[in-house]
Phi, psi and omega in degrees: 000136175248137182228132171246134180244128177253113184105124185252031177279193183303317182294315186287307184293330178289324173294320177300309183295317177297316173297320181292322175297330177278359176096017183268143180277110191248139168239124181251115183257130179219129181279342186230262182230146177298138175121333176058200182304315181302312182285322193254332177226016184232244186294325180285317172301316183290324177293326180293312174306316184291331177297312178300311181298321180295320181294325177293320181294321184294324185293342176276357184239018187299326183296335176299334180258012178079022179252120184230166181141168181274125181197122183244121187234147176207166186281126170260096183296317177301322183288323180295321180285324174300322175296315178308313187290323181292320182298308180300320182294322182294321185283328175297321176301319178302318183294320178299310182300319184289326176297317181291321178295322183270004180061041174276116180276125179255128178238126183264122181165179178268123186265152179224124186272110187274322177206185181295341182236005184226129178237127180258128183247132174256105181257181177294334180273343181141213185257142175220142178250130184241115180259137175210174179282333178214155181231134173247127177255115178228062190273352171072199181231173177211159178305136177252127179282144175271133182306330177270359186217070185291144180274125186251352178069019176234292173265321176261110190248154168273165177299334177294319179299320191293338180279354181243017183297135180269357178207153179280122189285150177294334179210153186209128173246120176255120181267107179128116180256034174280190182306304180301315183298315179295321184292315182295317176304317187290316183292316182272326187270341183239315188271303184285068186239018175067229182275008179103349179255143180078030179302134184295146170278116186239129178236140181238121186250142179304138189272144181299152191295338189263005178272157177256323175223164185277157172244141186254130173257113186258127179233093177280125182249000000 
């Protein structure tokens, strides 16, 4: 039996690994990187940023634990973002190794469902057609721009952009009160505040029902 899976996020690669262990011949198609939103622009990056933020927040409470002394700490955002990238790269490498061990064939490119059993993939080398008995579509989600608030990646950011900020903004409006929106509000508005002075002014607005992920409107003053 042959199986083609479009999308290598948590749903796609989990299905691929389970099927491969059951003896199925699996082809996994991904247009970007193994791991999808969760690994690259979702839960893993936000948890990594929060880990750094938690350490910084705890450093301001050392006296509560009987630890005293002179110490000035602040958020080094380029270093924090670089650590986040290393974490995601390590996990991505782990997924690649698992695919190799389970003999899951990975094809990088843009997939098109031609029929119930045929997938056409546009790769860097050209066109490839993959025929199988079944196809699983696990393409996930991506940031959706609001018509009245187009993302310019400078002042109006997507949640993906917000995970790459090189400085803590003086003020931040987050449109969308979902998991990622709330985490970003917590990280930038509560934790990454340096010595406690100049805390970013953060507001979190409920996301309109037609959006998939939040957009962040950043105004650094």
